[in-house]
N, C-alpha and C positions, 0 to 999 in steps of 0.2 A: 298221494300214496296209496296202496291198496290195503285196506283194514281186515283184520281176520274177524270170520264171523264169532257172533256172540257167543254163542251155543258151544264152540271148543273151549271156551274158558270157564266157563258156569260151574262146571263141576269141582275145581280146584282154586277159583279166585274167591277169596274170603276178605278182601279190602285191608289186609294187613299192612299194608304200605299206603294206604289213604292218608292224607293230612289231617290231623286233629282239629283242623279250624272250625268245623261245625259243632265240635263239642266243647271249645274254649269260648270265653267271651271275647266280644269284639274289642279289640285294643283302642283305646282313647287316650286323651290326655293325662288322665290320672294312673293308668297302667299301660305300658306301651307294648307294642309288637315285639320288642327285644326283650321284654321281662324286666326291664327296669321301671322303677317310678317316674312318671312323667312330671311334666311341667306343672302342673296342678294337681299333683298329690297333696292328700291332706290326711290328718288324723286328730284326733281328738287327745285331750290331757286331763287328767284328774290328779290334784294334790290333797294330800290328808295330812291331819292333824289329830293324832289319836292317843287317848289315855285310856289304860285298861289295868285292872286289877286282878290277879290270880288268887281263887280261895283254896288253900291247899287243904282245908278241913272238909269242905263239900265238894271239892273238883269242879268248880264253875268259874266262869270268866263274866265279868261286868265292864262295860266300857262306853264311851261316848267318843265321837268323832266328828270332826268338820271337814266336809269334802267341798273344794273348790274346782267346779267343773268348767272346761274352756272350751267353747263350741267352735273348733276351727272349721266346721263343716260350711259348704255353701247353703246349707238348711236351715231354716227356723225350728227351732224344737220346742212342742207345746208342753212335753213331758221326759223324764228321764227315767230310765229303767237301771235298776241295780240287782245283783246277783245276793241271793240270800242262801248259800249252798247248805249251811247248817239245816236247812228246813228239810232236807234228804233224809234226816233221823227224827221227823216230826211223826206224829200219829198218823196223819193222813197223807203220809208221802206216796206218790205215784210209784215210786221204786218198789216198794212193797208189793203194791197191787199188780204191776206188770213183770214181776219176776216169777217164772215157772217154779213148781215146787212140787214134790212127792214124798208119801211116807213109803217108808221101807219096813221091813219086818226087825231089823234091829236099827236103832237109833240113838245117837249119844245125847248127852244133856246139851251139849255146844250146838249141835244140830238142831235140837229141838229149838232153843231159843233163836236161831237163825230163821227156822222155819215160822215162828209165831211171833217173835219179837220179845224182847226184853221188858216184863211188864213194870218192873221197877224203875226204869230209865225214862225220864221225859226229855225228847231232845228237841231242838229247832230253836231259832231265834225268839226271844222276847222282845219285840220292839216297843219301846217305852214311848218314844216322843221324837217326833220329827217337826224341824223348824226352821226358819230361814235365818238370815244374820240378823234380823232386828228382832228376832224372838217369837215370829207369829207363826202358829202351826199350819204347816203344810198337809193337806189331803193326800192320801196314799191309799193304794189298792195291793194287797199280797197275794199272788197267785202262786200258791205253792212255792217253788225256790226263785220266784223273780218278784219284784216289788216295783211299781210304778208311781212315782212321785209327781202330781199334776202343778205344773208352776202356776203363778198367779197371772202370768203372761208369757208368750212364748219367748225362749232364749234365742235371741238373735245371732245371725252369722257374725262371728268375731267377739263375742260379748263372754263373759263369764258370770257363773251363779255359784253362792257359797249356802251352804245348808248343814243343818247339825242331826245327827241321829245317836240316840241314848239306847243301848241294847244290851242283853245278857243272854246266855246260854250255860245249859249244863254239858260238861265234858264229857264223851263217850268211853267206855271202858273199850281199847281196841282188840282184846283178847276175845269180847264177845262180839264185837259187831266189825271187827277187820277193817275198821275205817281208814281214810287217807291221813287223819290225823285223831290227837285223842291222847289218853295217858295209857302208861304200862304201871301195874301195881307190882311191888316186891314186897310179898308178905313176911320174908324172912327178917327184913329191917323194917317194914311197915313205912317204907316211901314210895314215891311216885316219880316217873320219868314224864313230863308233858310235852308233848311234840304238838303243836298248836298252829293249825292253818285253815284257810276259809273261815276265819274267825271273827270277821267285821263285815258289815254289809259294804259291796263292792261294786264298782259302776260298771256295768255290762259294755261292750264295744259297740260303737256306732260307726259304719264304715260304709264306703263306697260300694262295695261288693253286695250287702244284704239289708243295709239301715241296722237297725238294732238287732244285734244278735242274743235274742232272749230266748232260745231254745232253751227248754226245761232242763235241770241237771237231774239226770237219772242214774249217774254212777259211773259209766264207762266213758262217756265223752267228758274229757276235762274241761279246761278253761278257755275263756276269750278274754282278754284284759286290757286296760288301757294303761299306757306309760305316764308317769307323774314321779312326784317328789314326796316323800312320806318323812313327818317328826313322830317318832312314837314316844312315849312315857310308858314303861311297864312296871308296875308295883307287885313285887313277889316277895316271899320269907327273905330273911337277911342272909340267911346262910345259902340260898339258892344261887346258882351260875347261870345265866343266861345267854343264849347264843341265838343271833337275829340277822334278820336281813338288815344289811347297812352297816355304819360304821359306829362304833360305840362311842358316846359323845363324853361321858363323865367317868372313864375307868379310875381315875383318882378316888371318886367318891363311892364305887361300889365295890372295890377289891381292896384287898389287905395290902400293906406296904410290900410285902414281899412277893404277892401276885403281881402287882402293879409293875415292880421291878423286871420280872421275869416276862411280863408284857412287852415291856420296853426292848428287851434283850431279843424275844423272839422277832422283833420286826426287822432285825440286823443279822439273823442267822438264816443263811441260804444253803447251808450244806447239812443242817441236822435240825431236828426238833426241839424245842425248848418246852419243858413240861412247866405249865403255870401253875395249875393245882395238881397235886401230886395224888397217888392213890391213897395214902396214908391220911392226907389232908382231908380227902372227900369221905372216907370213913368215919372219921373225926365228926363232920358234919352230920353225917347218917345218924349217929347216936345222939349228937345234942339238941337237933330239931329245934332252932331258934323262932320263938314267937312274934320278933320283931319283923319290920318290914323295911325294903328298900326299892328305890326305883331307879330302873334303869333306862338311860335315854339314848336313842338310836336315832340316826339319819340316814336315808338312801334317796340318791338322786338317780332319777331317769330309770325307775323300775317298773314293773308291771304288778308287782303282788309285795305282800310282806307275810313272814312267817317267822316264829319263834319256838326256841324249846327252854324249859325251865327245869331244874332239879338240883338238889343239893348232893345229889349223888355223883355228879359229874367229875370226872378227872379232865384237864384241858391240856392240851399241847398244841403248839403253833410253830409256823417256820415260813420265811420270807421267799418269793418266788417272783422271777423277773420274766415278764413278756414283752417284746420292743422295750418301749420307754416307760412301761408299766410296770409298778412293784405291787403285789397283793399279798395277803397274807393267808396262807392255807392254815385251816384249822380243824382241830377234832375235839368234840366233848362226848364222853362215853363213861357208864357205870364200872366199877370193877368187875361185873359180871364179862365185859368184854376183853379183860386182860387175860394174858400178856398179848395178845393178837392185835387189838387195837392201836396201843401204845408203839407198836412195831411198825405197823401198816398203813394205818388209816390215812395220816397227813402226807405220807409220801406218796398214797395213791392220788391225793386231791392234787398234789403239785405235779405230778406226771399228766394226770388229766388236763390241767391249764395249758401246759406245755404243748401236748399235742394237738389238742384242739385249736389252740390260737395257731397253730401251725397251718391248719387246714381252713380257717375261717378267718378272724380277727385276733388281735391282741386283748386279752380278757380285760375288760375296762373296769371292773369293780374293786373296791378295797378289799375285801375279803372273799373266801370261798369257805365253806363250813360243810364238815359231814358229822352228823348226830347219830350215835348207836341208840337204837331201841329195838324191839324185837320183831321179827317178821313183818318187816316192811321196807319197801324202796319207793320213796317220793321227794319229789323235787320243787324247790321253790328258789327265787331268785337269791342267791350268794349263800342259801343252806338248803341241805336235805337229810332225811332221815333214812338211816340203813341198816338193814339187818346183818347177821354173820357173827355168830357168838361161839365161844369155847364150851366145853362141859364144865359141869361143877367142879372139876379138879384143874380147870385151864387149860386142858389139852383140846388139840383141833388137828384134825385131818387136812391134807394137802387140799381136798376138795373143799373143805370149809373155807381154808384161805383164800382159794381161787375166786368160790363165790362171793365172798365178802369183797374181796379186791373188784369184782366185776360189777357189783351193784353200786359201790361207791364211784368208781369211773363212770359208768351210766348216768348216775342220777348228779353227779358234779357236773358231767358233761351237758346234763340239761340247761344249766345256765345259758349255753349259746342257743340251743333249739329246747324250748321255745322262749326262754327267757329274754333274750336279746334279738335273734330273728324270730320274730314273734306272731308265730302262725297261730290259726284259730283250732284250739284242740277239741271244742265242742264238736267241731264240724270235719276235720281232718287228722286224726290221730297219727297216722303215718309220715305226717310233714315234722312231727318231733321225734316219735318213737324210732320211726326208721332210720331216719339221719344220725340220731344219737347213737342206736345201735351199730350203725357202720363205723362211726368214727370212735365208738368204745373199743371195736375190734383194731382198729389202727393203732389206739393207745395200748392195748395188751399186747401186739405184735411187735410194737416198738420197745415196751418196758418190760413185759414179762414174757419173753420167747419161749420159756419153759413151758407155758400153759398151753394147754389144749384148747383151740377153739373150733366149735362147730357151730353154735348158734350164731343166726346171721349171716352165715357164708353160704357158697353155692351147694357144697357137699353136705351142709347142715339141713338144707331147706328140701333136700329129695325126697325125705319120707313123707312130708307134707303134700309135695307137689305130686307125688305118686298117688294119693289118697283117692277118695271119693269127691266127686265135683260138688254133691249134695252139702259137703260140709265146709264149701268154701264160697269167700264172696271174693270179688275183685278189690284189690288195695283202694281204689277209688271209691270207697263205700263209707258212710257214716259209722263212727264208732257204736253206736247203739243197735245196728243192724249186723255186726261182725259174729261169727260163730266161735271162731278159734282166732281171737283178736292177738295173741301172743305171735301167731305166725302171720296173720293178714297186716297187724300193724307195726312189729317190730322186725322180724326175721326175714320174710319174704322181699320187703323193700330195702333192706339192709343188704341181702344177698344179690339183688339186682343191682345196686350202686356197686358192689363189689365186682360184678360182670362188667357193668358200663365202665369203671376205672381200668380192670385189669385186661378185659378182653376186647371190648366195643372201640373205646375211644382212647385209651392207653393213658398211663398216669400223667404226663407231662399236661396234656389237653384236658383230660379230667380236673386235675388239682386246679389250674387255671380259672376253669369255669365255675367249679364250685366254690372256690375264695371270692370270685366275682358276685355270686349270688349272696354269699355272706355279707359282703361289703355294700352290695346294693340295699340288703333289706334289714341290714343291723339296726335296732331300735324302730322298726316299721312293722307292718301287717302284711306279710306276702300269702298268696295264695298258691295252690298248685299249678297253674298256668304261668304265674310268674318264674316258679322254679324250673318248669319244663323248657320254657321259652329262652330263660338265660343260659341254661346248660347247652342249648342250639346255638344261640346267639355268640357266644363266647368262644365256640369251640369250632364253627363252620361245619358241623356234623348235624344231617337230618336225623333226627331221633324219633320221629312220630311212630315209626315201625315199633320202636322199642318201648314208650310210654303205652301205645295200644297194648302190647303183649303183655307186659308185666304189670302195668297199673289199672288197664280198663277191661280185662279178660281173666279167666281162671284157666287159661290155656297151660300146659307145661312144655317143658324141653324134651322131646326125644327124637333125636336125629339118628339115621341107621345107614350105614353101608349096604345097598340094596343089591348092587350088582357091580362086577369088576371084569372088564376086557383088557387083556394085554395085546399089544399089537407091535411090529416092527415092520419097517419097509420091507419089500419083496426086493432082494437083488435082480439086476439086469438078466443075470443067467441064473436061471431057476435051479439047475442042478448043480449049482457050486456049493449048495448047502441044505443036507437033506433035513436041517431043522425046521424049514418052512414047508410045512405040507400044506394042503388044502384046509381052509377055514372050517370045514364042517368035520373035520378029523381031528382036529388038534387039540381040542379044550375036554377035559373031564368034566361031565355033566354031573350035577348035583340036582337038589329040589328045584322044581320050577325049570328045569333046563339052565340052570345058572353054573358056573364054574365055582368046584370046592376049594381050589387051591391053583399055584403056578406051575405044578409039576410038569405039565404036559408042554411047557412052553409058549410062545406067542402066536396070535394071529398075524398073517401076512396082510398088508395092503399094499396095492400098486400106485406108484407115482408116475402119473400120466403127463404128458406136456399140457401146458396151459392153453386152452382152446381161444380162438379168435372171438367169441362173443364175450369170453369172460374178461377181455381187455376193454369192452365197450368202445369208447371214442378216444381211450389213451392212446398215445403213439409210441410211448416207451414200454419194452417188454421185459420181462423177468428172466433168468436164466435158470433153466430148469436143471440143468446139470448140476450147477453151483448148490441148488436147494438140496438134490438128491446126495451131494457129498456132505452136506451139513448135517443132514439128517438120517444117513445112511445106517449109523449104529446106535441112535437114539431108540429109548423104550417109550412107547407110546400106552398110557393107561387110561381108558375110558372108564370112569367111576358115577355112578349113578346112586345118588343120596336122596334120602326119603324124608319129609317131616312129619312124623306119626303124632306127635304131641299138640301140633298146631302152633307152637311158639316159634316163630322164625329166629333163627341165631344165626351168628358167624360160624363158619365150618373149619375148625381146627383140625388139621391133617399132620400126624406123624409118620413118615415113611421111614421103614427100615430098610438097608440094602444088602446086597449079597455079602458085602464085606464087612458087614455089622455096623456101619456108620448109621446116624439118622438125621433126619430132616424135619424142621417143623414149617409147615405153611398154611397160612390162614387166609380163607375166603371171606369178604364183608358178608354181612346179612342180606345185603341186597341181591345177592346171588339168587335169592328166590321170588324178586318182584315180579317176574314174568309167569311163575308156576310156584305156589306156595307150599305145593305139598311134595313135588319131586323135581330133582334138577339132575341133569348128567353134563360132565365137564371131562374135558380131555385133558393130561397132565402128561409132560415130556420130561423125562429122566436120561441122566447119562448112564447110570447105573441100574442094574436089574433090580426089582422090589422084591422084598421076600414077606415082608408084612406092612400091614395098613391100618392105623387106628385113628378114629377122630376122637376129639376131646381127650388126649391121652392124660392130661393133669386134671381132670374132672373139674374145669373150671366154668361150665356152663349149666351147671345143674340139670344134666341130662338123666332121666330118670331110668333108663334101662342101657347099661353099657355093653349088655351081650351082645347085641349087633352094631357093635360100633368097630369091630375088629376082622379084618379078613388077612389069611383065612380063618376060618370060624374054628377048626380046631387047634390052630395055633394062638390063642389069647392069652397072651402073656402078662404075668403081672409086671409092674414098673422094676421091679428088683430083677426079675427074669431078663428083661429087655434090657437092663443096665449091663448085666453079665454076657448077654449075647452081644452088646456093643464094644465090650472089652476082649 
């Protein structure tokens, strides 16, 4: 066959439909071309035995741990890497050195401390000793937020190694440094809420993707962690309540008789919450301040991390939630400063999140899901999260406070699925947990809180960002430390992309099946972006490389336009029968650039001629041209030219409004742009005359300029106007 000259295509061909094969790793027996784990997939495991004591007088934590590391890789390991995330707060932290700063003519005391550092606070781990299981000291090297332990001999494939670490650190004041964990101080009653995370040396991930993930922790790139089992003993003041990852092993020892009874009631209450420690009881604890200690025991299986919260200020409520064959306890811990909002809404929001996320992924497998209230934070860990949203000092709150509080609880509880179960590498790809979580957060809100206004993470909500300067953008496929607007890049844009993928490109049925397939394949494993991309295609039979290319690998935006419309009707055999059919040169009202402004002057005529002999080529059977004329004599032909001004190819959704007021929606797949990525012309045949054409009528593709989406231009109707016209 004849090939087109390359020069004809170079002006508009930008490889938007090229396959991603050269950008993705080569499939193998560990990670397959289908996006599923292969027959030789492996991952490491680390089990922890931890004992720690909270010092409520000096705001510090001291602990010791035994880590048993299982080498399931095919490699022999001469050393092990551990994360020391608390070292981000040390005096020589790289985070302070690489964070740009400026002096302004007016600056608050808090901003000045952020600029210079709190000179009274000494942060970071104090590593006291590291020993093997026989008590022998192990050599180690601390490189900022990472620690290498040199083994006496290589840990062979299939073997395990146990060692002990003793450590301590000073807990940070979150009001000063705005950390992901720390304490909140309440001067009115001289008490603290401790929300503690990244609090013990943790094993780094060793994987088939990049060996050791020992990229330094600078603050934006979160965590890459290994699954394992935890047995944790936490010693705290006697009057504290402790919320933690895992199941409470000794409730009868740490709870009062009435609290223990209510705790058992909550496990059977599926329709309402049970208050286990009341507000009045918490107020008594605030005043009494016991100097005695209690030790809480927790067990957590197959989790990637462990966090906890502790305070005598806590009120505690809970209710049971069913997902499939699993029953979990949804719980909330909050101070009186959170009421009445938290007692009314928090645990219900936890339960609603578990239900919707389970529908889209897998049944929630863990025994508890906890929401803890402390100021100005939204942060997630396995089975527990720390959330903001506080009424004023009189207990009053606005609709917006209620919505943002529920939003953050849904988002942070949702992180139990991404990345706590479907365990992506947050240090490398923040969108794989934040974007997917934001998408399902919206689905939860749509289902359980339809009265809420949802913009963030939707196609409409992403338009202001997509319309902005490319200098302030990065592709979604960018390491979080390099993102300029991480809220949009990691959260809102990938979520909006998934909305479009579900509602516009794939359809809910295919999308939901593929998305659930991804969740099932990679639950309790370590997926990468290619595993997600490949699974979504593999389970749906839709080639989505153009979509990943545009939304995830570029900063293109969506801006499609109706560039030109021509209306035609077949010319009658006797031209004098209807003076509506004039010569093509005089029939159209000409606007700018010689284009029609509206349909007022009627259609252009075209002549139907008999099919010629050369058109039949070698075929012996012929068409009935008369029958074709009869079939199309009264049809309306609309030749429409679309332009892709933004660069991001998308399906074209067309709303036709007819002379009788009726409407029709028609969708062209994105592949319409595969031969010419910037302009395409297509003919549509309609029985009725068209009065108005709109593309993307429901604003579902994040088109940044809808002014050129309507023809005639002077008749750009709102949705309400179009509705009235259709009536």
